[in-house]
C-alpha positions as CSV (number, residue, x, y, z in Angstrom):
1,M,-19.1,-0.7,-0.6
2,T,-21.3,0.3,-2.8
3,I,-22.3,4.2,-3.4
4,S,-26.2,4.6,-3.1
5,G,-25.3,8.8,-4.1
6,P,-23.8,11.7,-3.5
7,P,-25.1,13.5,-0.2
8,Y,-28.1,15.1,-0.6
9,A,-29.2,13.6,-3.8
10,P,-31.5,14.4,-6.4
11,L,-34.4,12.7,-7.1
12,P,-33.3,9.4,-9.4
13,T,-31.8,9.8,-13.1
14,A,-32.6,8.0,-16.4
15,S,-28.7,6.7,-15.2
16,D,-30.6,5.7,-12.5
17,L,-33.2,3.9,-13.5
18,R,-30.8,2.0,-16.1
19,Q,-29.0,0.7,-13.4
20,L,-31.7,-0.1,-11.2
21,R,-33.6,-2.2,-14.0
22,V,-29.8,-4.0,-14.6
23,R,-29.8,-4.8,-11.3
24,R,-33.0,-6.3,-11.2
25,A,-32.2,-8.4,-14.5
26,R,-29.2,-9.7,-13.0
27,A,-29.1,-12.9,-12.6
28,I,-30.3,-15.9,-9.3
29,V,-29.0,-19.3,-9.5
30,G,-30.2,-21.0,-6.9
31,G,-31.4,-18.1,-4.1
32,I,-27.4,-16.2,-4.8
33,D,-27.1,-13.5,-7.2
34,V,-24.3,-14.3,-8.8
35,V,-23.0,-11.0,-9.4
36,E,-23.2,-9.9,-5.9
37,A,-21.3,-13.8,-6.1
38,M,-18.4,-11.9,-8.8
39,K,-18.0,-9.2,-6.6
40,S,-17.2,-10.7,-3.5
41,L,-14.8,-13.1,-5.3
42,T,-13.5,-10.2,-6.7
43,V,-12.1,-8.7,-3.4
44,V,-10.9,-11.2,-1.7
45,G,-9.3,-12.9,-4.8
46,A,-7.7,-9.2,-5.7
47,L,-6.4,-9.7,-2.3
48,L,-4.8,-12.8,-1.8
49,L,-3.4,-12.5,-5.3
50,V,-1.4,-9.6,-3.3
51,W,-0.6,-11.5,-0.5
52,I,-0.1,-14.8,-1.0
53,T,0.9,-14.6,-4.7
54,F,1.9,-17.4,-7.2
55,S,5.1,-18.7,-5.0
56,P,4.1,-18.8,-1.5
57,F,6.7,-20.1,0.6
58,P,9.8,-19.2,-1.8
59,N,13.3,-21.5,-0.8
60,L,15.5,-18.9,0.1
61,Q,18.3,-21.1,0.4
62,N,18.6,-21.6,-3.5
63,P,19.9,-19.2,-5.3
64,D,18.4,-19.5,-8.6
65,L,15.4,-18.2,-6.9
66,K,15.0,-15.1,-8.7
67,S,15.2,-16.2,-11.9
68,I,12.4,-18.3,-10.9
69,A,10.5,-15.4,-9.8
70,T,11.5,-13.6,-13.0
71,G,9.7,-16.5,-15.0
72,Q,6.1,-16.6,-13.7
73,L,6.0,-12.7,-14.5
74,A,4.0,-13.1,-17.5
75,M,1.6,-14.9,-15.0
76,T,1.5,-12.2,-12.9
77,Y,1.3,-9.7,-15.3
78,L,-2.1,-11.5,-17.5
79,A,-3.6,-11.8,-13.3
80,F,-3.3,-8.7,-12.2
81,A,-4.9,-7.4,-15.7
82,G,-8.1,-9.8,-15.5
83,L,-8.5,-9.2,-12.4
84,A,-8.1,-5.1,-13.0
85,G,-10.6,-5.7,-16.0
86,L,-13.6,-7.6,-14.6
87,A,-13.2,-5.3,-11.2
88,V,-13.3,-2.5,-13.5
89,L,-16.3,-4.1,-15.2
90,L,-18.0,-5.0,-12.1
91,S,-17.7,-1.9,-10.8
92,A,-19.1,0.0,-13.5
93,T,-22.8,-0.4,-13.3
94,D,-23.2,0.2,-10.1
95,N,-20.7,2.8,-9.5
96,W,-20.7,4.9,-12.5
97,P,-19.8,7.9,-10.3
98,A,-18.0,7.3,-8.9
99,L,-15.5,6.0,-11.4
100,R,-15.9,9.5,-12.7
101,S,-14.2,11.3,-10.0
102,L,-11.5,9.3,-10.1
103,C,-10.7,11.8,-13.2
104,T,-9.2,15.4,-10.9
105,P,-7.0,17.6,-12.1
106,V,-4.3,15.9,-10.5
107,T,-4.6,12.6,-10.6
108,I,-4.2,13.4,-14.5
109,A,-1.6,15.9,-14.3
110,F,0.1,12.9,-12.5
111,C,-1.1,10.3,-15.5
112,C,1.2,13.0,-18.3
113,W,3.9,13.5,-16.0
114,M,4.4,9.6,-16.1
115,A,3.9,9.6,-19.7
116,I,6.8,11.8,-20.3
117,N,9.0,10.1,-17.1
118,I,8.3,7.0,-18.3
119,A,9.6,8.5,-22.4
120,L,12.6,10.0,-21.0
121,S,13.8,7.0,-18.7
122,Q,16.9,5.9,-18.3
123,Q,15.2,2.4,-19.7
124,P,12.2,3.3,-21.1
125,S,10.9,-0.5,-21.6
126,V,11.8,-1.1,-17.7
127,S,10.1,1.8,-17.2
128,L,6.8,0.6,-19.1
129,Q,7.0,-2.8,-18.5
130,R,6.6,-2.1,-14.3
131,F,4.6,1.3,-14.6
132,V,2.0,-1.1,-16.8
133,L,2.3,-3.9,-13.5
134,T,1.6,-1.4,-11.1
135,M,-1.4,0.7,-12.7
136,C,-2.7,-2.7,-12.6
137,A,-2.2,-3.3,-9.5
138,T,-3.5,-0.2,-8.3
139,S,-6.3,-0.4,-10.4
140,L,-7.2,-3.0,-8.9
141,A,-6.5,-1.9,-5.3
142,V,-8.8,0.9,-6.1
143,M,-12.1,-0.6,-7.1
144,V,-11.6,-2.7,-4.0
145,P,-13.8,-0.2,-1.8
146,L,-16.4,-0.2,-4.2
147,L,-16.7,-3.6,-5.7
148,P,-19.3,-5.3,-2.8
149,S,-22.6,-3.9,-2.0
150,S,-22.4,-2.9,1.4
151,R,-19.9,-2.0,4.2
152,A,-21.2,-5.3,5.8
153,Q,-20.8,-7.1,2.7
154,L,-16.9,-5.3,2.9
155,D,-16.7,-6.2,5.6
156,L,-16.9,-10.1,5.4
157,C,-14.6,-10.3,2.5
158,L,-11.8,-8.8,4.2
159,A,-12.2,-10.8,7.3
160,A,-12.0,-13.8,4.8
161,A,-9.3,-12.9,2.7
162,A,-7.1,-12.2,6.7
163,G,-8.6,-15.2,8.0
164,S,-7.2,-16.9,4.6
165,L,-3.4,-15.8,4.7
166,L,-2.5,-16.8,8.5
167,A,-4.1,-19.9,8.5
168,L,-1.7,-20.4,5.7
169,C,1.3,-18.7,6.9
170,Y,0.2,-20.7,10.9
171,L,0.4,-24.1,8.7
172,G,3.7,-23.1,7.0
173,L,5.2,-22.8,10.7
174,V,4.0,-26.0,11.5
175,L,4.5,-27.9,8.4
176,V,7.4,-26.2,6.1
177,P,9.6,-24.0,9.2
178,N,12.2,-24.2,6.6
179,L,10.3,-22.2,4.6
180,S,8.4,-19.7,6.8
181,I,10.9,-18.6,9.0
182,H,14.1,-16.6,8.3
183,G,16.8,-19.3,8.2
184,A,21.3,-19.0,8.6
185,L,21.3,-20.6,5.5
186,D,19.7,-18.3,3.1
187,T,21.2,-16.8,0.7
188,V,20.4,-13.4,1.2
189,E,20.1,-11.3,4.9
190,P,21.1,-14.7,7.0
191,Q,21.5,-12.7,10.2
192,L,18.1,-12.7,10.0
193,A,17.7,-16.6,11.1
194,G,14.9,-17.1,13.3
195,D,12.3,-14.4,11.8
196,W,8.8,-15.6,11.0
197,R,7.8,-14.5,7.5
198,G,5.2,-17.0,6.5
199,S,4.0,-17.2,3.2
200,F,6.0,-14.3,2.5
201,G,9.7,-13.2,0.4
202,H,10.7,-11.5,3.3
203,K,9.8,-11.1,6.9
204,N,10.0,-6.7,5.3
205,L,6.7,-7.7,3.0
206,A,4.9,-10.1,6.2
207,A,5.8,-7.2,9.4
208,P,3.6,-4.6,7.8
209,T,1.3,-6.6,6.2
210,M,0.3,-8.0,9.9
211,V,0.1,-4.6,11.5
212,I,-2.8,-3.9,8.8
213,L,-4.5,-7.0,9.9
214,F,-3.9,-5.7,13.1
215,Y,-6.0,-2.9,12.0
216,L,-8.5,-4.5,10.6
217,G,-8.4,-7.3,12.7
218,L,-9.8,-4.5,16.1
219,Y,-11.8,-2.2,13.1
220,L,-14.2,-5.4,12.5
221,M,-14.5,-5.1,16.5
222,R,-16.1,-2.7,16.4
223,G,-18.9,-4.2,14.2
224,R,-20.6,-7.7,14.3
225,T,-17.9,-9.7,13.9
226,L,-16.6,-9.0,16.9
227,V,-15.0,-13.0,17.3
228,A,-13.4,-12.6,13.6
229,G,-12.1,-9.6,14.2
230,A,-10.4,-10.6,17.6
231,A,-8.6,-13.6,16.3
232,I,-7.2,-11.7,13.2
233,A,-5.8,-8.9,15.8
234,I,-4.1,-12.2,18.1
235,A,-2.9,-13.9,15.6
236,S,-1.8,-11.0,13.6
237,A,-0.5,-9.5,17.0
238,V,2.0,-12.7,17.6
239,F,3.0,-13.5,14.0
240,L,4.2,-10.1,13.7
241,F,6.5,-9.6,17.5
242,N,8.0,-12.7,16.4
243,S,8.5,-10.8,12.5
244,G,11.4,-9.1,13.9
245,G,9.7,-5.8,11.6
246,K,11.3,-3.1,13.4
247,S,10.0,-0.5,11.5
248,A,6.3,-1.5,11.4
249,S,6.1,-2.9,14.9
250,A,7.6,0.6,16.3
251,L,5.2,2.4,14.2
252,C,2.0,0.1,14.7
253,L,0.5,1.6,18.3
254,I,1.6,4.9,17.8
255,I,0.0,4.7,14.5
256,L,-3.7,3.5,16.3
257,L,-2.6,6.2,18.9
258,L,-2.6,9.6,16.5
259,A,-5.3,7.9,14.4
260,A,-8.0,8.2,17.3
261,I,-6.5,11.6,18.2
262,V,-7.2,12.7,14.8
263,S,-10.3,10.9,14.1
264,R,-12.1,12.8,16.8
265,S,-10.0,16.0,17.3
266,R,-12.3,18.7,15.0
267,N,-9.3,21.4,14.3
268,R,-8.4,20.6,10.5
269,L,-5.1,22.9,10.7
270,L,-3.8,20.9,14.1
271,N,-4.7,17.4,12.1
272,Y,-2.6,18.3,10.0
273,V,0.2,19.7,11.6
274,L,-0.3,16.3,13.7
275,C,-0.1,13.9,10.7
276,L,2.1,15.6,8.3
277,L,4.6,17.5,10.7
278,P,6.3,14.3,12.3
279,V,6.6,13.4,8.6
280,I,9.0,16.0,8.0
281,A,10.5,15.5,10.9
282,F,11.4,12.3,10.6
283,N,12.4,12.7,7.1
284,L,15.0,16.0,7.9
285,V,16.7,14.3,10.6
286,S,17.2,10.5,8.7
287,V,17.7,11.3,5.3
288,G,18.7,14.7,6.1
289,S,21.1,14.1,8.6
290,V,23.3,13.2,5.6
291,V,23.6,16.3,4.2
292,S,23.6,19.1,6.9
293,D,26.2,18.7,9.5
294,T,23.5,20.5,12.0
295,L,20.8,17.9,11.5
296,A,23.2,15.1,11.8
297,G,24.3,15.9,15.5
298,I,20.5,16.8,16.3
299,T,19.8,12.3,14.8
300,K,23.0,11.8,17.2
301,M,21.2,13.5,20.1
302,L,18.4,11.4,19.6
303,P,17.4,8.4,22.4
304,F,17.0,5.8,19.4
305,D,18.9,5.3,16.1
306,V,17.1,7.2,13.2
307,T,19.6,5.4,10.6
308,F,19.1,2.2,10.8
309,T,22.6,0.9,10.4
310,G,24.0,1.4,6.8
311,R,21.3,2.9,5.3
312,T,22.8,6.4,5.5
313,G,25.5,5.3,3.1
314,I,22.2,4.1,0.7
315,W,20.7,7.6,1.6
316,E,24.1,9.4,0.1
317,F,24.2,7.5,-2.8
318,A,20.5,8.5,-3.7
319,L,20.3,11.7,-2.9
320,A,24.0,12.2,-4.9
321,G,22.2,10.9,-7.6
322,F,18.8,13.3,-7.2
323,S,21.2,16.1,-7.3
324,Q,22.3,15.2,-10.8
325,N,18.8,14.8,-12.4
326,P,15.7,16.5,-10.0
327,V,13.6,17.5,-12.7
328,K,13.3,14.5,-14.6
329,G,14.5,12.1,-12.5
330,Y,16.2,8.8,-13.7
331,G,12.6,7.2,-15.1
332,Y,9.8,5.2,-13.0
333,A,11.7,2.2,-11.3
334,A,14.7,2.4,-13.9
335,F,17.6,3.4,-11.4
336,W,18.8,0.9,-9.3
337,D,19.7,-1.7,-11.2
338,Y,21.0,0.2,-14.1
339,P,24.9,-0.7,-13.8
340,A,26.2,3.2,-15.0
341,N,24.9,4.3,-11.8
342,R,26.8,2.5,-9.7
343,T,30.4,3.3,-10.7
344,T,29.8,6.8,-8.7
345,I,29.2,4.7,-4.6
346,E,32.2,5.1,-3.0
347,A,34.5,2.6,-1.3
348,G,33.3,1.5,1.7
349,S,29.9,1.9,1.0
350,E,28.8,-1.4,0.2
351,W,25.7,-1.7,1.8
352,A,24.8,1.1,-1.0
353,F,26.5,-1.1,-3.5
354,D,23.7,-3.9,-2.9
355,A,20.8,-1.9,-2.3
356,S,17.9,-2.3,-4.2
357,H,16.2,1.3,-3.5
358,S,16.5,4.1,-1.2
359,H,15.1,2.9,2.3
360,N,13.2,6.0,1.9
361,G,9.6,6.2,0.2
362,Y,9.9,9.9,-1.0
363,L,13.5,9.8,-2.1
364,E,12.7,7.2,-4.0
365,L,10.0,8.8,-5.7
366,A,11.6,12.1,-6.1
367,L,15.1,9.9,-7.7
368,T,13.0,7.9,-10.1
369,I,10.1,10.7,-11.8
370,G,11.6,14.2,-10.3
371,L,10.4,17.1,-8.3
372,P,7.3,17.2,-10.2
373,G,6.0,13.7,-9.6
374,L,6.6,13.4,-6.3
375,I,4.8,16.6,-6.1
376,L,1.4,15.5,-7.8
377,A,2.1,12.4,-6.0
378,L,2.6,13.8,-2.3
379,L,-0.8,15.7,-3.4
380,I,-2.6,12.2,-4.3
381,L,-1.3,9.8,-1.9
382,V,-0.2,12.9,1.5
383,I,-2.6,15.7,1.2
384,S,-5.6,14.6,-0.8
385,P,-6.8,11.3,1.9
386,L,-6.5,13.6,5.4
387,R,-8.9,16.6,3.6
388,N,-10.9,14.1,2.7
389,F,-11.5,12.4,6.0
390,H,-12.3,16.1,7.3
391,T,-15.2,15.9,4.3
392,I,-16.1,12.4,6.3
393,Q,-16.2,14.1,9.6
394,A,-18.3,17.0,8.3
395,R,-21.1,15.6,6.8
396,G,-21.4,13.1,9.6
397,G,-20.1,9.8,7.1
398,D,-19.4,6.0,7.8
399,L,-16.7,6.9,10.7
400,R,-16.0,3.5,11.2
401,L,-15.0,2.6,8.3
402,A,-13.4,6.4,7.4
403,R,-11.4,5.9,10.5
404,F,-10.1,2.4,9.9
405,F,-8.9,3.8,6.2
406,L,-7.4,6.5,8.0
407,T,-5.1,4.1,10.0
408,I,-4.1,2.4,7.0
409,W,-3.5,6.0,5.2
410,L,-1.5,7.3,8.4
411,F,0.9,3.8,9.0
412,G,1.4,4.0,4.9
413,I,2.6,7.6,5.1
414,Y,4.9,6.7,8.3
415,L,6.5,3.3,7.0
416,S,7.4,5.6,3.9
417,T,10.3,7.4,5.3
418,M,11.9,4.0,6.8
419,E,10.8,1.4,3.4
420,T,10.2,2.1,0.1
421,F,6.8,0.5,-0.8
422,L,5.3,4.0,-2.6
423,L,4.3,2.7,-6.4
424,D,5.6,-0.5,-6.2
425,R,4.0,-2.8,-8.4
426,Q,1.9,-5.8,-6.2
427,N,3.7,-4.9,-2.9
428,P,0.9,-5.9,0.0
429,T,1.6,-2.7,1.7
430,W,1.5,0.0,-1.9
431,F,-2.4,-2.3,-2.5
432,M,-3.6,-2.2,0.8
433,F,-2.2,1.9,1.3
434,V,-4.1,2.2,-2.3
435,I,-7.6,0.7,-1.1
436,A,-6.7,3.0,2.0
437,V,-6.8,6.1,-0.1
438,A,-9.7,5.6,-2.7
439,G,-12.0,4.4,0.3
440,L,-12.1,8.1,1.9
441,H,-11.9,9.6,-2.1
442,F,-14.9,7.8,-2.4
443,M,-16.6,8.3,0.6
444,S,-16.2,12.1,1.4
445,R,-18.1,12.3,-1.9
446,F,-20.8,9.5,-1.4
447,R,-23.1,7.7,1.2
448,V,-22.1,4.2,2.2
449,R,-24.5,1.8,2.1
450,A,-24.4,-0.7,5.8
């Protein structure tokens, strides 16, 4: 999706001419542009690294699984750091203005706040270590929309990566079903027996990914890759149905409808209300129900359970922790595995004792990086993307691609009311969410080559 200059671009500058000379000087081997091939391989490699990882099909019956994963951390860090560095180098030649556009006052303020938060963390070394991986993965995701030389090349890369993942997952169901489906003998959550997880370690990682692949399939069907798009959409939908991922499945079609309405509406205020008011409302009737009797009463009147059995105890514990440290938080990714924090858990709240996150992305950010961090993150991840989409609409940009990014973004901000993936290192949902946010950012400022 290499940019071709901002809307109403001026005549080529000296920098533009230097870039043109660089492009002309690229090595051509056997009729293949080596640099373009490297860009495509980097995109596909990045997606497969996030989706498949270095340990696909983990054996959940193995009690030593966690220690095995810990032993692969060095390889994971090196892979993401190396790919992120390569992606930045490959992007800088053609897309330096786009890279500079990322340095907004809000993003700079957020980075400064994260430095303060990590320095004041309960576990500074843990926070720093985990944040480094998050930044490597996030930087790599931001580069994904810039690396392909055109929208058509981006489509091809996405289709190739998605097809490879789906083929691997279905192959696993046939050849190693005990490693592709949750089983009754799993050491953790044996009650999930029968739910498909494919090459992922948990259905809650597989299900959101399949929703995004379903959206990708529909997007490709609207272009020139009808057959590939249809195959991806059908395969991901079948897998999603069998994964048992309730949160992701419930949102799948709702988000499609909402994205269709927003993409056709030119009323900005209405779009903000349609997109954000339900997110606020759901947070109030779910997390808010544990601190307000009025909201708890409203929650009980709803025809569906928004608390998802056991999560009220987790939310109560997280909110109690937040109330004691609302400004600076406990440190990025440093709260849940700090033993002293669990001494306040009341008897009968086993879910909270075993929890590794808040089961709400917004509460998790408030708990770990404090209110200033939460506000800055919301400006970058929730407010700016919709504003960028409105800019694309007004300037007559590539609405098909913009709508695809909008759909993933909407799915992410709604899923965050039930799951925790925001700023979560190499989490596949976070990775795709960042691609969508970055894509909208770039498209609102620069034209896209078809």
